[in-house]
C-alpha positions in Angstrom: -10.7 5.0 -22.5 -12.4 1.9 -20.9 -13.0 2.1 -17.1 -10.8 -0.9 -16.5 -7.8 0.8 -18.0 -8.4 3.9 -15.9 -8.7 1.7 -12.8 -5.6 -0.3 -13.7 -3.5 2.9 -14.3 -4.7 4.4 -11.0 -3.8 1.2 -9.2 -0.4 1.0 -10.7 0.5 4.6 -9.9 -0.8 4.4 -6.3 1.1 1.2 -5.8 4.4 2.3 -7.2 4.2 5.5 -5.2 5.0 3.4 -2.1 8.2 1.9 -3.5 10.6 4.8 -3.0 9.7 5.0 0.7 9.9 1.2 1.2 13.3 1.1 -0.5 14.7 4.1 1.4 13.6 2.7 4.7 15.0 -0.8 3.9 18.4 0.6 2.9 18.8 3.2 5.7 17.0 1.4 8.5 15.8 4.9 9.5 12.1 5.1 10.4 12.2 8.1 12.8 10.2 10.4 10.5 7.5 7.9 9.7 4.2 8.0 11.6 3.4 4.5 12.8 -0.3 5.4 13.5 -0.7 6.8 10.0 0.6 3.6 8.4 -1.5 1.4 10.7 -4.6 3.3 9.8 -3.7 3.3 6.1 -3.0 -0.5 6.2 -6.5 -1.2 7.8 -8.1 1.1 5.2 -6.3 -0.6 2.3 -7.2 -4.0 3.7 -10.9 -3.0 3.7 -10.6 -1.8 0.1 -9.1 -5.2 -0.8 -12.0 -7.0 0.8 -14.4 -4.6 -1.0 -12.7 -5.4 -4.3 -12.9 -9.1 -3.6 -16.6 -8.9 -2.8 -17.3 -6.8 -5.9 -15.0 -9.0 -8.1 -13.2 -5.8 -9.2 -9.7 -7.0 -10.2 -8.0 -3.5 -10.5 -9.2 -2.8 -7.0 -8.1 -6.2 -5.7 -4.7 -6.2 -7.3 -3.7 -2.7 -6.5 -4.9 -2.8 -2.9 -3.3 -6.2 -2.3 0.1 -4.7 -3.5 -0.4 -1.5 -1.5 -1.4 -3.5 1.6 1.9 -5.5 1.4 3.9 -2.3 0.9 2.2 -0.4 3.7 2.4 -3.4 6.1 6.1 -3.7 5.3 6.5 0.0 6.3 4.7 -0.8 9.6 6.9 -3.8 10.3 10.1 -1.8 9.5 8.9 1.0 11.8 8.4 -1.5 14.6 11.7 -3.3 13.9 14.0 -0.4 13.4 12.7 1.7 16.3 
């Protein structure tokens, strides 16, 4: 299995793992059990992975971390909005 396929599959699975949480929070407007600090730290880490992927020209890393960054940041914004 080529390395790019493994990286692509890992990126897809990690990205879609955020969707159930984002959808649930959006529908319920309930963010009480979500840690703001954890998602802020995660967002910064994912952003740095995105920058790393851009610098390395590694498309699976860039695409997956861009999508994860958007989803994690949306959780942070919902947490702040629905407090």
